[in-house]
Each structure stands twice: as structure tokens, then as C-alpha cells.
Residue, then its C-alpha position, 0 to 999 in steps of 0.5 A: m584125376p591122375s595120382q600125385f604119387p609115382t607108382n613103384p613097379e615093384n609094388n604093382p597090385d597085380d603082382y602081389s599074389n606072387k610077391k612076399i611083402r616085408v613087415q618089420h615089427i619094432l619093440k621099444g621100451s623097458r626090458k620087462a615090457i619088451t620080453n613080455t611082448m616077445h613071449t606073448l607073440y610067441a605064445l600066440g604062434y606069431a613070432e619065435i623068440s629067435e626071430w628078434t634081434p638082440l636087445q640094444p640100448t637107445d638114446v633114452p636111458g633105460e629104453l631098449i629096442t629090438i626088431s623082427t622082420k616077417y614076410f607075407r604073401l598078400r592074397 
């Protein structure tokens, strides 16, 4: 049965070993919750604090957002 989804030549599974895959992590919540999560990920050796964008307010009162982008090679 043919796939219903078009293939993307940039995401060919045969090429994964040579490509970096981008993953964006988004944290949304209170300042305390976000900074706690950022420090936890830093303590685990996953993300430096400097890798996160500056905290920005969302449309929800008291809620902030930050994003970190990581690049991985799939094996």
C-alpha cells in the first residue's frame, strides 16, 4: 500500500547518519518553574543556561516562554 504522506527528500532515513536533526525544547510557565527546569537540565549536563532564549511573556498573565534548540546526529 503506498504511503499517504509525501516523502521529504531532506528527511530520507538513509541520510540520517550524515545529517543533524534539529529539536526545539519549549518551556512555558511561571518564572520559578522555568528557571528550575533550566537549572535541572543544566545539572544533568543536557543544556547550558546560555542556550535558552531570554524569557518572554506570553498572552497568559504571569506565564513566560523560552526556547532551546539542540542538534543531534541520528545513528
